[in-house]
PDB file of N, CA, C and O in Angstrom, chain B, residues numbered from 101:
ATOM      1  N   UNK B 101      12.006   3.972 -15.639  1.00  0.00           N
ATOM      2  CA  UNK B 101      11.063   3.191 -14.857  1.00  0.00           C
ATOM      3  C   UNK B 101      11.834   2.398 -13.729  1.00  0.00           C
ATOM      4  O   UNK B 101      12.852   1.748 -13.962  1.00  0.00           O
ATOM      5  N   UNK B 102      11.282   2.509 -12.551  1.00  0.00           N
ATOM      6  CA  UNK B 102      11.951   1.832 -11.409  1.00  0.00           C
ATOM      7  C   UNK B 102      12.144   0.308 -11.660  1.00  0.00           C
ATOM      8  O   UNK B 102      13.092  -0.291 -11.151  1.00  0.00           O
ATOM      9  N   UNK B 103      11.270  -0.278 -12.417  1.00  0.00           N
ATOM     10  CA  UNK B 103      11.411  -1.755 -12.638  1.00  0.00           C
ATOM     11  C   UNK B 103      12.642  -2.126 -13.446  1.00  0.00           C
ATOM     12  O   UNK B 103      12.997  -3.301 -13.542  1.00  0.00           O
ATOM     13  N   UNK B 104      13.268  -1.165 -14.005  1.00  0.00           N
ATOM     14  CA  UNK B 104      14.489  -1.459 -14.786  1.00  0.00           C
ATOM     15  C   UNK B 104      15.716  -1.577 -13.868  1.00  0.00           C
ATOM     16  O   UNK B 104      16.788  -1.966 -14.331  1.00  0.00           O
ATOM     17  N   UNK B 105      15.578  -1.252 -12.595  1.00  0.00           N
ATOM     18  CA  UNK B 105      16.732  -1.465 -11.680  1.00  0.00           C
ATOM     19  C   UNK B 105      17.189  -2.876 -11.618  1.00  0.00           C
ATOM     20  O   UNK B 105      16.404  -3.805 -11.808  1.00  0.00           O
ATOM     21  N   UNK B 106      18.479  -3.055 -11.348  1.00  0.00           N
ATOM     22  CA  UNK B 106      19.029  -4.387 -11.239  1.00  0.00           C
ATOM     23  C   UNK B 106      18.840  -4.907  -9.843  1.00  0.00           C
ATOM     24  O   UNK B 106      18.837  -6.124  -9.660  1.00  0.00           O
ATOM     25  N   UNK B 107      18.678  -4.042  -8.812  1.00  0.00           N
ATOM     26  CA  UNK B 107      18.521  -4.429  -7.449  1.00  0.00           C
ATOM     27  C   UNK B 107      17.409  -3.553  -6.802  1.00  0.00           C
ATOM     28  O   UNK B 107      17.164  -2.414  -7.197  1.00  0.00           O
ATOM     29  N   UNK B 108      16.775  -4.146  -5.812  1.00  0.00           N
ATOM     30  CA  UNK B 108      15.730  -3.418  -5.145  1.00  0.00           C
ATOM     31  C   UNK B 108      15.938  -3.438  -3.572  1.00  0.00           C
ATOM     32  O   UNK B 108      15.068  -2.986  -2.827  1.00  0.00           O
ATOM     33  N   UNK B 109      17.060  -3.949  -3.120  1.00  0.00           N
ATOM     34  CA  UNK B 109      17.318  -4.030  -1.720  1.00  0.00           C
ATOM     35  C   UNK B 109      18.008  -2.711  -1.243  1.00  0.00           C
ATOM     36  O   UNK B 109      18.628  -1.976  -2.011  1.00  0.00           O
ATOM     37  N   UNK B 110      17.849  -2.484   0.052  1.00  0.00           N
ATOM     38  CA  UNK B 110      18.520  -1.341   0.648  1.00  0.00           C
ATOM     39  C   UNK B 110      17.853   0.007   0.382  1.00  0.00           C
ATOM     40  O   UNK B 110      18.455   1.050   0.634  1.00  0.00           O
ATOM     41  N   UNK B 111      16.601   0.001  -0.130  1.00  0.00           N
ATOM     42  CA  UNK B 111      15.944   1.251  -0.455  1.00  0.00           C
ATOM     43  C   UNK B 111      15.078   1.707   0.743  1.00  0.00           C
ATOM     44  O   UNK B 111      14.722   0.914   1.615  1.00  0.00           O
ATOM     45  N   UNK B 112      14.779   2.924   0.748  1.00  0.00           N
ATOM     46  CA  UNK B 112      13.931   3.524   1.811  1.00  0.00           C
ATOM     47  C   UNK B 112      12.516   2.904   1.669  1.00  0.00           C
ATOM     48  O   UNK B 112      12.120   2.395   0.621  1.00  0.00           O
ATOM     49  N   UNK B 113      11.782   2.988   2.817  1.00  0.00           N
ATOM     50  CA  UNK B 113      10.372   2.602   2.790  1.00  0.00           C
ATOM     51  C   UNK B 113       9.710   3.418   1.674  1.00  0.00           C
ATOM     52  O   UNK B 113      10.081   4.556   1.383  1.00  0.00           O
ATOM     53  N   UNK B 114       8.699   2.763   1.063  1.00  0.00           N
ATOM     54  CA  UNK B 114       8.026   3.336  -0.087  1.00  0.00           C
ATOM     55  C   UNK B 114       6.493   3.397   0.043  1.00  0.00           C
ATOM     56  O   UNK B 114       5.856   2.465   0.534  1.00  0.00           O
ATOM     57  N   UNK B 115       5.949   4.475  -0.393  1.00  0.00           N
ATOM     58  CA  UNK B 115       4.488   4.620  -0.614  1.00  0.00           C
ATOM     59  C   UNK B 115       4.250   4.502  -2.109  1.00  0.00           C
ATOM     60  O   UNK B 115       4.791   5.275  -2.901  1.00  0.00           O
ATOM     61  N   UNK B 116       3.446   3.538  -2.481  1.00  0.00           N
ATOM     62  CA  UNK B 116       3.117   3.392  -3.932  1.00  0.00           C
ATOM     63  C   UNK B 116       1.630   3.413  -4.151  1.00  0.00           C
ATOM     64  O   UNK B 116       0.918   2.502  -3.731  1.00  0.00           O
ATOM     65  N   UNK B 117       1.175   4.414  -4.786  1.00  0.00           N
ATOM     66  CA  UNK B 117      -0.238   4.572  -4.997  1.00  0.00           C
ATOM     67  C   UNK B 117      -0.531   4.387  -6.469  1.00  0.00           C
ATOM     68  O   UNK B 117       0.139   4.951  -7.333  1.00  0.00           O
ATOM     69  N   UNK B 118      -1.557   3.576  -6.739  1.00  0.00           N
ATOM     70  CA  UNK B 118      -1.932   3.339  -8.129  1.00  0.00           C
ATOM     71  C   UNK B 118      -3.433   3.600  -8.295  1.00  0.00           C
ATOM     72  O   UNK B 118      -4.231   3.428  -7.373  1.00  0.00           O
ATOM     73  N   UNK B 119      -3.775   4.021  -9.510  1.00  0.00           N
ATOM     74  CA  UNK B 119      -5.209   4.261  -9.794  1.00  0.00           C
ATOM     75  C   UNK B 119      -5.680   3.036 -10.555  1.00  0.00           C
ATOM     76  O   UNK B 119      -4.928   2.396 -11.289  1.00  0.00           O
ATOM     77  N   UNK B 120      -7.014   2.721 -10.340  1.00  0.00           N
ATOM     78  CA  UNK B 120      -7.606   1.565 -10.996  1.00  0.00           C
ATOM     79  C   UNK B 120      -7.447   1.581 -12.465  1.00  0.00           C
ATOM     80  O   UNK B 120      -7.111   0.564 -13.073  1.00  0.00           O
ATOM     81  N   UNK B 121      -7.694   2.774 -13.086  1.00  0.00           N
ATOM     82  CA  UNK B 121      -7.717   2.816 -14.582  1.00  0.00           C
ATOM     83  C   UNK B 121      -6.568   3.668 -15.041  1.00  0.00           C
ATOM     84  O   UNK B 121      -6.736   4.593 -15.835  1.00  0.00           O
ATOM     85  N   UNK B 122      -5.394   3.349 -14.532  1.00  0.00           N
ATOM     86  CA  UNK B 122      -4.142   3.997 -14.981  1.00  0.00           C
ATOM     87  C   UNK B 122      -3.357   2.969 -15.756  1.00  0.00           C
ATOM     88  O   UNK B 122      -3.217   1.828 -15.318  1.00  0.00           O
ATOM     89  N   UNK B 123      -2.824   3.379 -16.952  1.00  0.00           N
ATOM     90  CA  UNK B 123      -2.041   2.404 -17.664  1.00  0.00           C
ATOM     91  C   UNK B 123      -0.756   2.029 -16.992  1.00  0.00           C
ATOM     92  O   UNK B 123      -0.104   1.062 -17.385  1.00  0.00           O
ATOM     93  N   UNK B 124      -0.373   2.792 -15.966  1.00  0.00           N
ATOM     94  CA  UNK B 124       0.840   2.418 -15.208  1.00  0.00           C
ATOM     95  C   UNK B 124       0.531   1.594 -13.956  1.00  0.00           C
ATOM     96  O   UNK B 124       1.444   1.277 -13.194  1.00  0.00           O
ATOM     97  N   UNK B 125      -0.697   1.254 -13.738  1.00  0.00           N
ATOM     98  CA  UNK B 125      -1.117   0.569 -12.527  1.00  0.00           C
ATOM     99  C   UNK B 125      -0.278  -0.725 -12.330  1.00  0.00           C
ATOM    100  O   UNK B 125       0.291  -0.929 -11.257  1.00  0.00           O
ATOM    101  N   UNK B 126      -0.204  -1.564 -13.327  1.00  0.00           N
ATOM    102  CA  UNK B 126       0.474  -2.782 -13.262  1.00  0.00           C
ATOM    103  C   UNK B 126       1.964  -2.663 -12.909  1.00  0.00           C
ATOM    104  O   UNK B 126       2.533  -3.500 -12.208  1.00  0.00           O
ATOM    105  N   UNK B 127       2.556  -1.607 -13.417  1.00  0.00           N
ATOM    106  CA  UNK B 127       3.976  -1.267 -13.178  1.00  0.00           C
ATOM    107  C   UNK B 127       4.135  -0.893 -11.694  1.00  0.00           C
ATOM    108  O   UNK B 127       5.112  -1.279 -11.053  1.00  0.00           O
ATOM    109  N   UNK B 128       3.185  -0.153 -11.168  1.00  0.00           N
ATOM    110  CA  UNK B 128       3.282   0.213  -9.752  1.00  0.00           C
ATOM    111  C   UNK B 128       3.133  -0.966  -8.860  1.00  0.00           C
ATOM    112  O   UNK B 128       3.845  -1.098  -7.865  1.00  0.00           O
ATOM    113  N   UNK B 129       2.231  -1.816  -9.196  1.00  0.00           N
ATOM    114  CA  UNK B 129       2.063  -3.058  -8.380  1.00  0.00           C
ATOM    115  C   UNK B 129       3.232  -4.009  -8.466  1.00  0.00           C
ATOM    116  O   UNK B 129       3.589  -4.665  -7.487  1.00  0.00           O
ATOM    117  N   UNK B 130       3.827  -4.081  -9.642  1.00  0.00           N
ATOM    118  CA  UNK B 130       5.033  -4.921  -9.819  1.00  0.00           C
ATOM    119  C   UNK B 130       6.201  -4.395  -9.069  1.00  0.00           C
ATOM    120  O   UNK B 130       6.979  -5.151  -8.488  1.00  0.00           O
ATOM    121  N   UNK B 131       6.333  -3.060  -9.078  1.00  0.00           N
ATOM    122  CA  UNK B 131       7.427  -2.412  -8.341  1.00  0.00           C
ATOM    123  C   UNK B 131       7.263  -2.676  -6.857  1.00  0.00           C
ATOM    124  O   UNK B 131       8.245  -2.965  -6.173  1.00  0.00           O
ATOM    125  N   UNK B 132       6.062  -2.586  -6.350  1.00  0.00           N
ATOM    126  CA  UNK B 132       5.828  -2.856  -4.908  1.00  0.00           C
ATOM    127  C   UNK B 132       6.153  -4.298  -4.603  1.00  0.00           C
ATOM    128  O   UNK B 132       6.721  -4.569  -3.545  1.00  0.00           O
ATOM    129  N   UNK B 133       5.836  -5.209  -5.442  1.00  0.00           N
ATOM    130  CA  UNK B 133       6.139  -6.627  -5.256  1.00  0.00           C
ATOM    131  C   UNK B 133       7.663  -6.834  -5.272  1.00  0.00           C
ATOM    132  O   UNK B 133       8.178  -7.621  -4.478  1.00  0.00           O
ATOM    133  N   UNK B 134       8.393  -6.140  -6.165  1.00  0.00           N
ATOM    134  CA  UNK B 134       9.831  -6.315  -6.291  1.00  0.00           C
ATOM    135  C   UNK B 134      10.479  -5.805  -4.996  1.00  0.00           C
ATOM    136  O   UNK B 134      11.387  -6.440  -4.461  1.00  0.00           O
ATOM    137  N   UNK B 135      10.007  -4.655  -4.499  1.00  0.00           N
ATOM    138  CA  UNK B 135      10.554  -4.140  -3.289  1.00  0.00           C
ATOM    139  C   UNK B 135      10.325  -5.053  -2.090  1.00  0.00           C
ATOM    140  O   UNK B 135      11.221  -5.268  -1.274  1.00  0.00           O
ATOM    141  N   UNK B 136       9.086  -5.597  -1.998  1.00  0.00           N
ATOM    142  CA  UNK B 136       8.786  -6.475  -0.940  1.00  0.00           C
ATOM    143  C   UNK B 136       9.652  -7.799  -1.034  1.00  0.00           C
ATOM    144  O   UNK B 136      10.100  -8.310  -0.008  1.00  0.00           O
ATOM    145  N   UNK B 137       9.863  -8.303  -2.196  1.00  0.00           N
ATOM    146  CA  UNK B 137      10.605  -9.462  -2.463  1.00  0.00           C
ATOM    147  C   UNK B 137      12.078  -9.293  -1.991  1.00  0.00           C
ATOM    148  O   UNK B 137      12.734 -10.249  -1.576  1.00  0.00           O
ATOM    149  N   UNK B 138      12.557  -8.038  -2.076  1.00  0.00           N
ATOM    150  CA  UNK B 138      13.907  -7.729  -1.651  1.00  0.00           C
ATOM    151  C   UNK B 138      13.930  -7.345  -0.188  1.00  0.00           C
ATOM    152  O   UNK B 138      14.973  -6.911   0.298  1.00  0.00           O
ATOM    153  N   UNK B 139      12.856  -7.480   0.523  1.00  0.00           N
ATOM    154  CA  UNK B 139      12.848  -7.186   1.924  1.00  0.00           C
ATOM    155  C   UNK B 139      12.467  -5.761   2.253  1.00  0.00           C
ATOM    156  O   UNK B 139      12.594  -5.337   3.401  1.00  0.00           O
ATOM    157  N   UNK B 140      12.007  -5.022   1.276  1.00  0.00           N
ATOM    158  CA  UNK B 140      11.560  -3.665   1.474  1.00  0.00           C
ATOM    159  C   UNK B 140      10.276  -3.462   2.165  1.00  0.00           C
ATOM    160  O   UNK B 140       9.435  -4.360   2.105  1.00  0.00           O
ATOM    161  N   UNK B 141      10.035  -2.379   2.814  1.00  0.00           N
ATOM    162  CA  UNK B 141       8.731  -2.044   3.417  1.00  0.00           C
ATOM    163  C   UNK B 141       7.959  -1.141   2.478  1.00  0.00           C
ATOM    164  O   UNK B 141       8.446  -0.087   2.070  1.00  0.00           O
ATOM    165  N   UNK B 142       6.720  -1.573   2.130  1.00  0.00           N
ATOM    166  CA  UNK B 142       5.935  -0.866   1.162  1.00  0.00           C
ATOM    167  C   UNK B 142       4.576  -0.691   1.687  1.00  0.00           C
ATOM    168  O   UNK B 142       3.926  -1.634   2.138  1.00  0.00           O
ATOM    169  N   UNK B 143       4.119   0.600   1.625  1.00  0.00           N
ATOM    170  CA  UNK B 143       2.747   0.937   1.902  1.00  0.00           C
ATOM    171  C   UNK B 143       2.086   1.250   0.515  1.00  0.00           C
ATOM    172  O   UNK B 143       2.516   2.138  -0.222  1.00  0.00           O
ATOM    173  N   UNK B 144       1.029   0.472   0.218  1.00  0.00           N
ATOM    174  CA  UNK B 144       0.410   0.766  -1.077  1.00  0.00           C
ATOM    175  C   UNK B 144      -1.003   1.153  -0.898  1.00  0.00           C
ATOM    176  O   UNK B 144      -1.682   0.788   0.062  1.00  0.00           O
ATOM    177  N   UNK B 145      -1.445   1.952  -1.914  1.00  0.00           N
ATOM    178  CA  UNK B 145      -2.839   2.427  -1.911  1.00  0.00           C
ATOM    179  C   UNK B 145      -3.385   2.174  -3.311  1.00  0.00           C
ATOM    180  O   UNK B 145      -2.754   2.493  -4.319  1.00  0.00           O
ATOM    181  N   UNK B 146      -4.597   1.581  -3.338  1.00  0.00           N
ATOM    182  CA  UNK B 146      -5.247   1.308  -4.611  1.00  0.00           C
ATOM    183  C   UNK B 146      -6.393   2.342  -4.705  1.00  0.00           C
ATOM    184  O   UNK B 146      -7.300   2.336  -3.872  1.00  0.00           O
ATOM    185  N   UNK B 147      -6.348   3.211  -5.704  1.00  0.00           N
ATOM    186  CA  UNK B 147      -7.371   4.200  -5.866  1.00  0.00           C
ATOM    187  C   UNK B 147      -8.470   3.641  -6.781  1.00  0.00           C
ATOM    188  O   UNK B 147      -8.412   3.757  -8.005  1.00  0.00           O
ATOM    189  N   UNK B 148      -9.505   3.010  -6.115  1.00  0.00           N
ATOM    190  CA  UNK B 148     -10.592   2.444  -6.852  1.00  0.00           C
ATOM    191  C   UNK B 148     -11.387   3.483  -7.570  1.00  0.00           C
ATOM    192  O   UNK B 148     -11.807   4.488  -6.996  1.00  0.00           O
ATOM    193  N   UNK B 149     -11.589   3.226  -8.843  1.00  0.00           N
ATOM    194  CA  UNK B 149     -12.368   4.099  -9.694  1.00  0.00           C
ATOM    195  C   UNK B 149     -11.587   5.317 -10.269  1.00  0.00           C
ATOM    196  O   UNK B 149     -12.130   6.100 -11.049  1.00  0.00           O
ATOM    197  N   UNK B 150     -10.308   5.453  -9.866  1.00  0.00           N
ATOM    198  CA  UNK B 150      -9.555   6.626 -10.294  1.00  0.00           C
ATOM    199  C   UNK B 150      -8.789   6.332 -11.620  1.00  0.00           C
ATOM    200  O   UNK B 150      -8.488   5.190 -11.968  1.00  0.00           O
ATOM    201  N   UNK B 151      -8.509   7.425 -12.309  1.00  0.00           N
ATOM    202  CA  UNK B 151      -7.750   7.343 -13.574  1.00  0.00           C
ATOM    203  C   UNK B 151      -6.396   8.052 -13.410  1.00  0.00           C
ATOM    204  O   UNK B 151      -6.170   8.735 -12.411  1.00  0.00           O
ATOM    205  N   UNK B 152      -5.532   7.894 -14.358  1.00  0.00           N
ATOM    206  CA  UNK B 152      -4.229   8.564 -14.369  1.00  0.00           C
ATOM    207  C   UNK B 152      -4.463  10.033 -14.167  1.00  0.00           C
ATOM    208  O   UNK B 152      -5.340  10.630 -14.791  1.00  0.00           O
ATOM    209  N   UNK B 153      -3.655  10.627 -13.269  1.00  0.00           N
ATOM    210  CA  UNK B 153      -3.709  12.091 -13.004  1.00  0.00           C
ATOM    211  C   UNK B 153      -4.967  12.530 -12.242  1.00  0.00           C
ATOM    212  O   UNK B 153      -5.276  13.720 -12.183  1.00  0.00           O
ATOM    213  N   UNK B 154      -5.669  11.593 -11.678  1.00  0.00           N
ATOM    214  CA  UNK B 154      -6.896  11.909 -10.908  1.00  0.00           C
ATOM    215  C   UNK B 154      -6.619  12.708  -9.614  1.00  0.00           C
ATOM    216  O   UNK B 154      -7.539  13.268  -9.018  1.00  0.00           O
ATOM    217  N   UNK B 155      -5.362  12.752  -9.196  1.00  0.00           N
ATOM    218  CA  UNK B 155      -5.044  13.468  -7.983  1.00  0.00           C
ATOM    219  C   UNK B 155      -5.240  14.991  -8.141  1.00  0.00           C
ATOM    220  O   UNK B 155      -5.193  15.731  -7.158  1.00  0.00           O
ATOM    221  N   UNK B 156      -5.447  15.424  -9.321  1.00  0.00           N
ATOM    222  CA  UNK B 156      -5.757  16.833  -9.545  1.00  0.00           C
ATOM    223  C   UNK B 156      -7.256  17.202  -9.223  1.00  0.00           C
ATOM    224  O   UNK B 156      -7.637  18.364  -9.078  1.00  0.00           O
ATOM    225  N   UNK B 157      -8.043  16.121  -9.130  1.00  0.00           N
ATOM    226  CA  UNK B 157      -9.463  16.363  -8.939  1.00  0.00           C
ATOM    227  C   UNK B 157      -9.758  16.928  -7.536  1.00  0.00           C
ATOM    228  O   UNK B 157      -9.150  16.493  -6.558  1.00  0.00           O
ATOM    229  N   UNK B 158     -10.654  17.860  -7.438  1.00  0.00           N
ATOM    230  CA  UNK B 158     -11.015  18.467  -6.139  1.00  0.00           C
ATOM    231  C   UNK B 158     -12.428  17.934  -5.772  1.00  0.00           C
ATOM    232  O   UNK B 158     -13.279  17.754  -6.643  1.00  0.00           O
ATOM    233  N   UNK B 159     -12.646  17.694  -4.487  1.00  0.00           N
ATOM    234  CA  UNK B 159     -13.965  17.305  -4.032  1.00  0.00           C
ATOM    235  C   UNK B 159     -14.252  15.848  -4.359  1.00  0.00           C
ATOM    236  O   UNK B 159     -15.421  15.463  -4.334  1.00  0.00           O
ATOM    237  N   UNK B 160     -13.306  15.047  -4.652  1.00  0.00           N
ATOM    238  CA  UNK B 160     -13.561  13.608  -4.932  1.00  0.00           C
ATOM    239  C   UNK B 160     -13.105  12.738  -3.715  1.00  0.00           C
ATOM    240  O   UNK B 160     -11.946  12.754  -3.301  1.00  0.00           O
ATOM    241  N   UNK B 161     -14.018  12.041  -3.220  1.00  0.00           N
ATOM    242  CA  UNK B 161     -13.680  11.251  -1.967  1.00  0.00           C
ATOM    243  C   UNK B 161     -12.569  10.241  -2.145  1.00  0.00           C
ATOM    244  O   UNK B 161     -11.799   9.985  -1.220  1.00  0.00           O
ATOM    245  N   UNK B 162     -12.479   9.643  -3.383  1.00  0.00           N
ATOM    246  CA  UNK B 162     -11.402   8.697  -3.562  1.00  0.00           C
ATOM    247  C   UNK B 162     -10.048   9.413  -3.604  1.00  0.00           C
ATOM    248  O   UNK B 162      -9.059   8.862  -3.120  1.00  0.00           O
ATOM    249  N   UNK B 163      -9.978  10.566  -4.140  1.00  0.00           N
ATOM    250  CA  UNK B 163      -8.711  11.396  -4.172  1.00  0.00           C
ATOM    251  C   UNK B 163      -8.378  11.814  -2.748  1.00  0.00           C
ATOM    252  O   UNK B 163      -7.211  11.771  -2.359  1.00  0.00           O
ATOM    253  N   UNK B 164      -9.370  12.216  -1.961  1.00  0.00           N
ATOM    254  CA  UNK B 164      -9.119  12.625  -0.589  1.00  0.00           C
ATOM    255  C   UNK B 164      -8.535  11.411   0.191  1.00  0.00           C
ATOM    256  O   UNK B 164      -7.586  11.573   0.960  1.00  0.00           O
ATOM    257  N   UNK B 165      -9.097  10.218  -0.008  1.00  0.00           N
ATOM    258  CA  UNK B 165      -8.648   9.064   0.633  1.00  0.00           C
ATOM    259  C   UNK B 165      -7.197   8.695   0.275  1.00  0.00           C
ATOM    260  O   UNK B 165      -6.453   8.178   1.108  1.00  0.00           O
ATOM    261  N   UNK B 166      -6.822   8.968  -0.959  1.00  0.00           N
ATOM    262  CA  UNK B 166      -5.486   8.717  -1.436  1.00  0.00           C
ATOM    263  C   UNK B 166      -4.566   9.678  -0.686  1.00  0.00           C
ATOM    264  O   UNK B 166      -3.535   9.253  -0.165  1.00  0.00           O
ATOM    265  N   UNK B 167      -4.919  10.978  -0.620  1.00  0.00           N
ATOM    266  CA  UNK B 167      -4.056  11.883   0.055  1.00  0.00           C
ATOM    267  C   UNK B 167      -3.978  11.654   1.527  1.00  0.00           C
ATOM    268  O   UNK B 167      -2.937  11.899   2.136  1.00  0.00           O
ATOM    269  N   UNK B 168      -5.054  11.189   2.125  1.00  0.00           N
ATOM    270  CA  UNK B 168      -5.073  10.765   3.551  1.00  0.00           C
ATOM    271  C   UNK B 168      -4.054   9.680   3.801  1.00  0.00           C
ATOM    272  O   UNK B 168      -3.255   9.737   4.736  1.00  0.00           O
ATOM    273  N   UNK B 169      -4.112   8.667   2.910  1.00  0.00           N
ATOM    274  CA  UNK B 169      -3.170   7.540   3.033  1.00  0.00           C
ATOM    275  C   UNK B 169      -1.711   8.054   2.918  1.00  0.00           C
ATOM    276  O   UNK B 169      -0.854   7.706   3.731  1.00  0.00           O
ATOM    277  N   UNK B 170      -1.462   8.864   1.919  1.00  0.00           N
ATOM    278  CA  UNK B 170      -0.095   9.340   1.674  1.00  0.00           C
ATOM    279  C   UNK B 170       0.359  10.163   2.946  1.00  0.00           C
ATOM    280  O   UNK B 170       1.486  10.002   3.415  1.00  0.00           O
ATOM    281  N   UNK B 171      -0.533  11.032   3.480  1.00  0.00           N
ATOM    282  CA  UNK B 171      -0.136  11.825   4.602  1.00  0.00           C
ATOM    283  C   UNK B 171       0.174  10.965   5.822  1.00  0.00           C
ATOM    284  O   UNK B 171       1.140  11.228   6.538  1.00  0.00           O
ATOM    285  N   UNK B 172      -0.653   9.921   6.065  1.00  0.00           N
ATOM    286  CA  UNK B 172      -0.382   8.990   7.098  1.00  0.00           C
ATOM    287  C   UNK B 172       0.971   8.344   6.982  1.00  0.00           C
ATOM    288  O   UNK B 172       1.707   8.247   7.965  1.00  0.00           O
ATOM    289  N   UNK B 173       1.308   7.896   5.782  1.00  0.00           N
ATOM    290  CA  UNK B 173       2.625   7.279   5.512  1.00  0.00           C
ATOM    291  C   UNK B 173       3.736   8.292   5.883  1.00  0.00           C
ATOM    292  O   UNK B 173       4.670   7.949   6.609  1.00  0.00           O
ATOM    293  N   UNK B 174       3.628   9.517   5.390  1.00  0.00           N
ATOM    294  CA  UNK B 174       4.699  10.539   5.647  1.00  0.00           C
ATOM    295  C   UNK B 174       4.760  10.868   7.058  1.00  0.00           C
ATOM    296  O   UNK B 174       5.857  11.064   7.581  1.00  0.00           O
ATOM    297  N   UNK B 175       3.565  10.954   7.794  1.00  0.00           N
ATOM    298  CA  UNK B 175       3.589  11.316   9.211  1.00  0.00           C
ATOM    299  C   UNK B 175       4.315  10.194  10.032  1.00  0.00           C
ATOM    300  O   UNK B 175       5.046  10.459  10.987  1.00  0.00           O
ATOM    301  N   UNK B 176       4.071   8.975   9.609  1.00  0.00           N
ATOM    302  CA  UNK B 176       4.594   7.837  10.372  1.00  0.00           C
ATOM    303  C   UNK B 176       6.017   7.496   9.973  1.00  0.00           C
ATOM    304  O   UNK B 176       6.643   6.686  10.656  1.00  0.00           O
ATOM    305  N   UNK B 177       6.537   8.033   8.966  1.00  0.00           N
ATOM    306  CA  UNK B 177       7.851   7.727   8.398  1.00  0.00           C
ATOM    307  C   UNK B 177       8.939   8.200   9.309  1.00  0.00           C
ATOM    308  O   UNK B 177      10.119   8.032   9.001  1.00  0.00           O
TER     309      UNK B 177
END
């Protein structure tokens, strides 16, 4: 788990996406906060209504929005 790291400074910009009903959601949010506290740049996306592994779903507008956000991050990186 990334939160086990001793330091969070000097890392690359990060995209952190979490699903609303994912048991790892709070870990993702805490990791984003730790990166920001260390001066890191974080782009985060909250997948409202999504569950763990929802990115496999086809034809779901929330999943498409997630991929759009990820692609924007990668394009701008």
